[in-house]
C-alpha positions as CSV (number, residue, x, y, z in Angstrom):
1,M,96.9,87.2,130.7
2,P,98.8,90.1,132.2
3,R,97.9,93.6,131.0
4,E,101.4,94.3,129.5
5,K,101.1,91.2,127.3
6,K,97.7,92.4,126.1
7,F,99.1,95.8,125.3
8,K,102.0,94.3,123.4
9,I,99.7,92.1,121.3
10,I,97.4,95.1,120.5
11,S,100.4,97.3,119.6
12,W,101.9,94.6,117.3
13,S,98.5,94.1,115.8
14,C,98.2,97.8,115.0
15,F,101.6,97.8,113.4
16,L,100.8,94.7,111.2
17,A,97.4,96.2,110.3
18,C,99.2,99.4,109.1
19,V,101.6,97.4,107.0
20,L,98.8,95.4,105.5
21,L,96.9,98.6,104.6
22,W,99.7,99.6,102.3
23,V,99.7,96.2,100.4
24,P,97.1,97.1,97.8
25,N,98.9,100.4,96.8
26,L,102.5,99.2,96.9
27,V,102.3,95.6,95.8
28,F,99.3,95.4,93.6
29,Q,99.4,99.0,92.3
30,I,95.7,99.5,93.1
31,G,94.9,103.1,94.2
32,A,93.0,102.1,97.3
33,G,92.5,104.7,100.0
34,F,92.8,102.2,102.9
35,W,96.3,103.6,103.7
36,M,94.5,106.6,105.3
37,L,93.6,104.3,108.2
38,T,97.2,104.4,109.2
39,Y,96.5,107.9,110.6
40,V,94.1,106.3,113.1
41,I,95.6,102.9,113.8
42,G,99.2,104.1,114.1
43,P,98.5,106.4,117.1
44,I,96.5,103.6,118.8
45,G,99.6,101.4,118.4
46,I,101.8,104.1,119.8
47,T,99.5,104.5,122.8
48,F,99.6,100.8,123.6
49,G,103.4,100.8,123.0
50,I,103.7,103.5,125.6
51,L,101.5,101.6,128.0
52,N,103.7,98.5,127.4
53,K,106.9,100.6,127.8
54,S,108.3,99.2,124.5
55,A,110.5,101.6,122.6
56,L,110.5,99.3,119.5
57,L,106.7,99.3,119.3
58,I,106.5,103.0,119.8
59,V,109.0,103.7,117.0
60,L,107.4,101.1,114.6
61,N,103.9,102.5,115.1
62,A,105.2,106.1,114.8
63,I,106.9,105.2,111.5
64,M,103.6,103.8,110.3
65,S,101.8,106.9,111.4
66,I,104.0,109.0,109.0
67,S,104.3,106.3,106.4
68,F,102.5,108.3,103.7
69,F,105.2,111.0,103.8
70,L,107.9,108.5,103.8
71,V,106.4,106.6,100.8
72,M,106.0,109.9,98.9
73,F,109.5,111.0,99.7
74,I,111.0,107.7,98.6
75,G,108.8,107.6,95.5
76,S,110.0,111.1,94.5
77,L,113.6,110.1,94.9
78,V,113.2,107.0,92.8
79,E,111.3,108.9,90.1
80,A,114.0,111.6,90.1
81,Y,116.8,109.2,89.6
82,L,115.2,107.0,87.0
Protein backbone atom coordinates (compact mmCIF):
# COMPACT_ATOMS: atom_id res chain seq x y z
CA MET A 1 0.00 0.00 0.00
CA PRO A 2 1.44 3.42 -0.93
CA ARG A 3 2.38 5.81 1.86
CA GLU A 4 -0.09 8.47 0.72
CA LYS A 5 -2.97 6.02 1.00
CA LYS A 6 -1.89 5.06 4.54
CA PHE A 7 -1.67 8.74 5.51
CA LYS A 8 -5.13 9.32 4.09
CA ILE A 9 -6.62 6.40 6.03
CA ILE A 10 -4.98 7.56 9.26
CA SER A 11 -6.17 11.12 8.78
CA TRP A 12 -9.76 10.01 8.05
CA SER A 13 -9.60 7.72 11.09
CA CYS A 14 -8.53 10.63 13.29
CA PHE A 15 -11.42 12.73 12.00
CA LEU A 16 -13.96 9.97 12.61
CA ALA A 17 -12.51 9.29 16.07
CA CYS A 18 -12.93 12.98 16.96
CA VAL A 19 -16.53 12.93 15.79
CA LEU A 20 -17.25 9.79 17.80
CA LEU A 21 -15.69 11.35 20.91
CA TRP A 22 -18.45 13.99 20.86
CA VAL A 23 -21.30 11.45 20.63
CA PRO A 24 -21.78 10.87 24.40
CA ASN A 25 -22.00 14.60 25.09
CA LEU A 26 -24.11 15.77 22.18
CA VAL A 27 -26.34 12.79 21.46
CA PHE A 28 -26.78 11.05 24.80
CA GLN A 29 -26.37 14.17 27.00
CA ILE A 30 -23.79 12.38 29.16
CA GLY A 31 -21.10 14.65 30.55
CA ALA A 32 -18.14 12.54 29.47
CA GLY A 33 -14.71 14.09 29.21
CA PHE A 34 -13.70 12.03 26.19
CA TRP A 35 -14.07 15.09 23.95
CA MET A 36 -10.77 16.38 25.38
CA LEU A 37 -8.96 13.79 23.29
CA THR A 38 -9.87 15.89 20.25
CA TYR A 39 -7.00 18.18 21.30
CA VAL A 40 -4.61 15.25 20.78
CA ILE A 41 -6.19 13.34 17.91
CA GLY A 42 -7.05 16.41 15.80
CA PRO A 43 -3.46 17.61 15.37
CA ILE A 44 -2.37 14.06 14.54
CA GLY A 45 -5.00 14.05 11.77
CA ILE A 46 -3.81 17.46 10.58
CA THR A 47 -0.24 16.17 10.38
CA PHE A 48 -1.23 13.17 8.30
CA GLY A 49 -3.46 15.39 6.16
CA ILE A 50 -0.45 17.60 5.45
CA LEU A 51 1.67 14.56 4.60
CA ASN A 52 -1.12 13.41 2.25
CA LYS A 53 -1.42 16.94 0.78
CA SER A 54 -5.20 16.88 1.23
CA ALA A 55 -6.75 20.25 2.00
CA LEU A 56 -10.07 18.64 2.93
CA LEU A 57 -8.50 16.42 5.59
CA ILE A 58 -6.46 19.31 6.97
CA VAL A 59 -9.57 21.50 7.31
CA LEU A 60 -11.77 18.75 8.78
CA ASN A 61 -9.20 17.81 11.41
CA ALA A 62 -8.54 21.48 12.20
CA ILE A 63 -12.26 21.99 12.78
CA MET A 64 -12.30 19.01 15.10
CA SER A 65 -9.27 20.40 16.95
CA ILE A 66 -11.23 23.55 17.81
CA SER A 67 -14.59 21.79 18.07
CA PHE A 68 -14.98 22.57 21.78
CA PHE A 69 -15.02 26.29 21.07
CA LEU A 70 -17.42 25.83 18.17
CA VAL A 71 -19.81 23.73 20.27
CA MET A 72 -19.72 26.26 23.11
CA PHE A 73 -20.36 29.15 20.70
CA ILE A 74 -23.27 27.41 18.99
CA GLY A 75 -24.68 26.32 22.36
CA SER A 76 -24.55 29.90 23.63
CA LEU A 77 -26.33 31.17 20.54
CA VAL A 78 -29.05 28.56 20.83
CA GLU A 79 -29.52 29.28 24.52
CA ALA A 80 -29.65 33.04 23.93
CA TYR A 81 -32.38 32.76 21.30
CA LEU A 82 -34.57 30.23 23.09
